[in-house]
C-alpha positions in Angstrom: 0.0 0.0 0.0 1.1 3.6 -0.4 -0.7 6.8 0.4 -0.2 10.5 -0.4 -1.6 13.5 1.4 -3.8 15.7 -0.8 -5.3 18.1 1.7 -2.8 20.9 1.0 -2.5 20.5 -2.7 -5.0 23.1 -3.7 -3.1 25.9 -1.8 -0.2 25.3 -4.2 -2.4 25.4 -7.4 -1.7 29.0 -8.4 2.0 28.6 -7.6 2.3 25.4 -9.6 0.4 26.7 -12.5 3.0 29.5 -12.9 5.8 26.9 -12.7 4.2 24.7 -15.3 3.7 27.6 -17.7 7.4 28.8 -17.3 9.0 25.4 -17.2 10.3 23.7 -20.3 9.6 20.3 -18.8 6.4 19.0 -17.3 6.5 18.6 -13.5 4.9 15.1 -13.8 5.7 12.3 -16.3 2.7 10.9 -18.0 2.8 7.6 -19.9 1.6 5.9 -23.1 -0.8 3.0 -22.8 2.2 0.7 -23.6 5.8 1.7 -23.7 9.3 0.2 -23.1 10.4 -0.3 -19.5 13.8 1.1 -18.3 16.6 -1.5 -18.4 19.4 -1.9 -15.9 22.4 -4.2 -15.7 24.6 -5.0 -12.7 28.0 -3.3 -12.5 29.7 -6.7 -12.5 27.8 -9.6 -14.0 28.2 -13.2 -12.9 27.8 -16.3 -15.1 24.1 -17.0 -15.8 23.0 -20.4 -14.5 22.9 -23.0 -17.3 19.8 -24.7 -15.8 16.4 -23.3 -14.7 15.5 -26.3 -12.7 14.0 -25.5 -9.3 13.7 -21.8 -10.3 12.8 -19.7 -7.3 10.5 -16.7 -7.6 9.9 -14.0 -5.0 7.6 -11.0 -4.8 8.1 -8.2 -2.3 6.8 -4.7 -1.7 9.9 -3.1 -0.1 8.3 0.2 0.9 11.0 2.3 -0.8 13.5 1.3 1.8 11.6 3.0 4.6 11.4 -0.2 6.7 9.1 0.5 9.7 9.7 4.2 9.9 6.3 5.8 11.0 5.6 7.4 7.6 2.9 10.0 6.9 -0.2 8.7 5.3 0.3 5.0 5.8 1.3 4.3 9.4 0.1 7.1 11.6 3.4 8.8 11.4 4.7 12.2 10.3 8.0 11.3 8.6 8.4 12.4 5.0 12.2 12.2 4.3 14.9 9.7 5.3 18.5 10.4 5.8 21.1 8.8 3.5 22.2 6.6 6.4 18.7 5.4 7.1 18.1 4.5 3.5 21.4 2.6 3.3 20.8 0.7 6.5 17.3 -0.3 5.4 18.3 -1.3 1.9 21.2 -3.3 3.2 18.8 -5.3 5.4 16.7 -6.0 2.2 19.9 -7.0 0.3 21.0 -9.3 3.1 17.6 -11.1 3.1 17.7 -11.5 -0.7 21.2 -12.9 -0.6 20.1 -15.4 2.1 17.0 -16.6 0.2 18.6 -16.5 -3.3 15.5 -16.1 -5.5 16.3 -16.4 -9.2 13.7 -13.9 -10.2 12.5 -11.0 -8.0 9.3 -9.0 -8.5 9.5 -5.7 -6.5 6.9 -3.0 -5.8 7.5 0.4 -4.2 11.1 0.8 -5.2 12.5 4.3 -5.6 14.8 5.4 -8.5 15.5 9.0 -7.7 13.3 10.3 -4.8 14.1 13.0 -2.3 12.4 10.9 0.4 15.0 8.1 -0.1 18.0 10.4 -0.5 17.9 10.0 -4.3 19.2 6.5 -4.2 18.7 4.4 -7.3 17.4 1.4 -5.4 17.2 -0.8 -8.5 20.9 -0.4 -9.2 21.7 -0.7 -5.5 20.1 -4.1 -5.3 21.6 -5.3 -8.6 25.2 -4.3 -7.5 24.9 -5.9 -4.1 23.3 -9.2 -5.1 23.9 -11.8 -7.8 21.2 -10.5 -10.2 22.5 -9.5 -13.6 19.6 -7.7 -15.1 16.7 -5.5 -14.1 13.8 -3.6 -15.6 11.8 -0.8 -14.1 8.4 0.9 -14.7 7.5 4.0 -12.8 4.2 4.4 -11.0 4.9 8.0 -9.9 7.5 10.2 -11.5 7.3 13.9 -10.6 9.9 16.7 -10.3 8.0 17.9 -7.2 5.1 16.7 -5.1 4.0 19.7 -3.1 2.1 17.7 -0.5 3.8 17.5 2.9 7.2 18.6 1.5 7.7 15.3 -0.3 9.6 16.9 -3.3 10.9 14.8 -6.2 9.6 11.3 -6.5 10.2 8.4 -8.9 8.8 5.1 -7.6 7.6 2.0 -9.4 7.8 -1.7 -10.0 10.9 -3.7 -10.9 11.8 -7.2 -12.0 15.3 -8.5 -11.3 16.7 -11.7 -13.0 19.8 -13.8 -13.1 19.1 -14.3 -16.9 19.0 -11.8 -19.7 15.7 -9.8 -20.0 15.2 -9.6 -23.7 12.0 -7.5 -23.8 10.0 -5.5 -21.2 7.1 -3.2 -21.4 5.1 -0.9 -19.1 1.3 -1.3 -19.4 -0.6 1.7 -18.1 -3.5 1.1 -15.7 -6.6 3.2 -15.1 -6.3 6.5 -13.1 -8.7 7.2 -10.3 -11.8 8.9 -11.7 -13.1 10.8 -8.7 -10.1 13.0 -7.9 -10.1 16.7 -8.9 -7.8 17.6 -11.8 -5.0 19.0 -9.7 -4.8 16.0 -7.4 -5.0 13.6 -10.3 -2.2 15.4 -12.1 0.2 14.8 -9.2 -1.1 11.3 -8.2 0.2 7.8 -9.0 -0.1 6.3 -12.4 0.1 2.6 -11.7 1.2 0.0 -14.2 1.8 -3.7 -15.0 5.4 -4.5 -15.8 5.8 -7.4 -18.2 9.2 -8.9 -19.1 10.4 -11.7 -21.3 13.4 -13.6 -19.9 15.8 -15.7 -21.8 15.7 -18.9 -19.7 17.5 -22.1 -20.6 15.1 -24.6 -22.1 11.9 -22.6 -21.8 11.6 -20.5 -24.9 8.7 -18.2 -24.1 9.0 -17.3 -20.5 7.5 -14.1 -19.0 7.4 -12.4 -15.6 4.5 -10.1 -14.9 4.6 -7.7 -11.9 1.7 -5.5 -10.6 1.0 -3.0 -7.8 -2.8 -2.4 -7.9 -4.4 0.7 -6.3 -4.9 0.6 -2.5 -7.2 3.6 -2.0 -9.8 3.6 -4.7 -13.4 4.2 -3.5 -14.8 3.6 -7.0 -14.2 0.7 -9.4 -10.6 1.5 -10.2 -9.2 -1.4 -8.4 -11.5 -3.7 -10.2 -10.3 -2.2 -13.5 -6.7 -2.8 -12.5 -7.2 -6.4 -11.6 -9.3 -7.1 -14.6 -6.6 -5.7 -16.9 -4.0 -7.8 -15.1 -6.1 -11.0 -15.7 -6.4 -9.9 -19.4 -2.6 -9.7 -19.7 -2.1 -13.1 -18.1 -4.8 -14.8 -20.2 -3.3 -13.4 -23.4 0.1 -14.9 -22.5 -1.5 -18.2 -21.6 -3.5 -18.4 -24.8 -0.4 -17.8 -26.9 1.3 -20.8 -25.2 3.8 -18.8 -23.1 4.8 -19.8 -19.6 4.6 -17.1 -17.0 5.2 -16.4 -13.3 3.4 -13.4 -11.9 2.6 -11.6 -8.7 2.8 -8.5 -6.7 0.8 -6.4 -4.3 -2.8 -6.7 -5.4 -4.0 -4.7 -2.5 -6.9 -7.1 -2.2 -7.7 -9.7 0.4 -8.1 -13.4 -0.7 -11.2 -15.5 -1.3 -12.8 -16.5 2.0 -11.1 -13.8 4.1 -12.8 -13.6 7.5 -12.7 -9.8 7.5 -13.2 -7.1 4.9 -13.0 -4.2 7.4 -9.7 -3.1 9.0 -10.7 0.5 9.8 -10.5 0.1 13.5 -7.3 -2.0 13.4 -5.7 0.8 11.3 -7.1 3.8 13.2 -4.7 6.5 14.2 -4.9 8.7 17.3 -7.6 11.4 16.9 -9.4 9.6 14.0 -13.0 8.5 14.1 -14.6 5.8 12.0 -17.8 3.8 11.9 -19.7 6.5 13.7 -22.7 6.8 11.3 -25.7 4.6 11.4 -24.9 3.0 8.0 -21.5 1.8 9.3 -19.4 4.5 7.7 -17.2 6.4 7.2 -14.3 4.1 6.3 -10.6 4.6 6.4 -9.0 4.7 3.0 -7.1 1.5 2.2 -8.7 -0.3 5.2 -12.1 -1.3 3.9 -12.3 -4.0 1.3 -16.0 -3.9 0.4 -16.4 -0.6 -1.5 -17.9 -1.5 -4.9 -17.7 -5.2 -5.1 -16.7 -7.9 -2.6 -13.0 -7.5 -3.0 -12.1 -11.1 -2.1 -14.0 -12.0 -5.3 -11.5 -9.9 -7.3 -8.7 -12.4 -6.6 -10.7 -15.6 -7.1 -10.3 -15.8 -11.0 -6.5 -16.0 -10.7 -6.8 -19.4 -9.0 -7.4 -21.0 -12.5 -3.6 -20.7 -12.5 -1.3 -22.3 -9.9 -0.9 -20.2 -6.7 2.2 -20.2 -4.5 -0.2 -20.3 -1.5 -3.5 -22.2 -2.1 -6.7 -20.3 -1.6 -7.5 -22.1 1.7 -4.1 -21.5 3.2 -4.3 -17.8 2.4 -6.8 -17.4 5.2 -4.2 -18.7 7.7 -2.5 -15.9 9.7 0.9 -17.5 8.9 0.4 -16.3 5.3 -0.7 -12.7 6.0 1.6 -10.2 4.3 0.7 -6.7 5.5 0.3 -4.5 8.5 0.5 -0.7 8.8 2.3 -1.1 12.1 0.1 1.3 14.0 0.0 1.5 17.8 -2.5 -1.4 17.9 0.2 -3.9 17.0 2.3 -5.8 19.4 5.5 -7.8 19.1 3.5 -11.0 18.6 1.0 -9.5 16.1 2.9 -8.2 13.1 0.6 -9.1 10.2 -3.2 -8.9 9.8 -4.1 -9.4 6.1 -2.9 -10.9 2.9 -2.3 -8.6 0.0 0.6 -10.1 -1.9 0.4 -13.1 -4.3 2.3 -15.3 -6.7 0.8 -17.4 -9.6 2.0 -19.4 -12.5 0.6 -21.2 -15.5 3.5 -23.7 -15.5 2.0 -27.1 -15.9 3.4 -28.5 -12.7 2.8 -25.4 -10.6 4.8 -24.2 -7.6 6.2 -26.0 -4.6 7.7 -24.6 -1.3 5.3 -21.6 -1.2 6.5 -19.5 1.7 5.4 -16.2 3.3 8.5 -14.7 4.9 7.0 -13.0 8.0 10.3 -12.9 9.7 11.0 -9.7 7.6 8.7 -7.6 9.7 11.4 -5.0 10.4 12.2 -4.5 6.7 8.9 -3.3 5.2 5.1 -3.2 5.9 4.8 -6.1 3.5 6.2 -9.6 3.8 7.8 -11.3 0.7 6.2 -14.4 -0.8 8.4 -17.0 -2.6 7.9 -20.3 -4.3 9.8 -22.7 -6.6 8.6 -23.9 -10.0 8.2 -27.6 -9.9 10.8 -29.4 -12.0 
């Protein structure tokens, strides 16, 4: 999940209008429906494995290296910027975990490329250069020279795919914008995407990795549109006979989830929810029953093979998210599942694991699995 404050945007409207008129470059990067992803390579490559047997895949929303800092908008905090030392320390913890688990392919969400909040670190290159991965691709969800809200400043955050093997093609697929925002807020808000990459694996000729970070805070049908587009991309690959692994932060709870309402669990000091006779208002990002029953959004993906089966996703040992508000204790780190892995590989996954031991490194836990040989 990710949130941005919008309450003070309008007071900057006149100021920003002047900047936009005088500037040679737009303050915010917009995107085509489909365009090439940004490619990266490690500073020093290592030999690519000659076999893809027991290929391990992992997905992880790394929270732009902010670990469990009480950030504004998503964890009842007021922090907006990190020091360089904080970013480095947090990213080194992420790198250490990656190097201990050794996934062959890593899907990342909420990774920063050049953001003031994360000391302008290129986090894609940082992970590449400190791990064994040779190649990476990146697609921005949020690229702005300045975000006036809360002093956030320059931001470039998105999705990434890292691989031991060469990535021979990658594209950014634009997802729908929120429809109910005013024009100024929409201009500076996130532009989410699906990142699709073709990887040159030994043996498997047409092998793709698809990474998504769906919207968290929509109060209309935007999330449904995001997930429907995601399913469309996967079905197209499956119909053309390609093999894929896919996953990411769907910001949706699984089929059969015993709760669709986390407003009171996520409440911050001074907030008030569920005070009206109809049960509202609800906290953004905490209520999963806005337009449709959101567990139903994820159900269609189980026609493919999941890393964690649909029954097990209800087990607390497979929860992957918590905002780390004051309601959480040292024995209650996670309270919902938002992160998933799927494949259409004929034999599916084995060793599906939710790595809840990473609770200090992000507000999301990684999920990993191995393609059955």
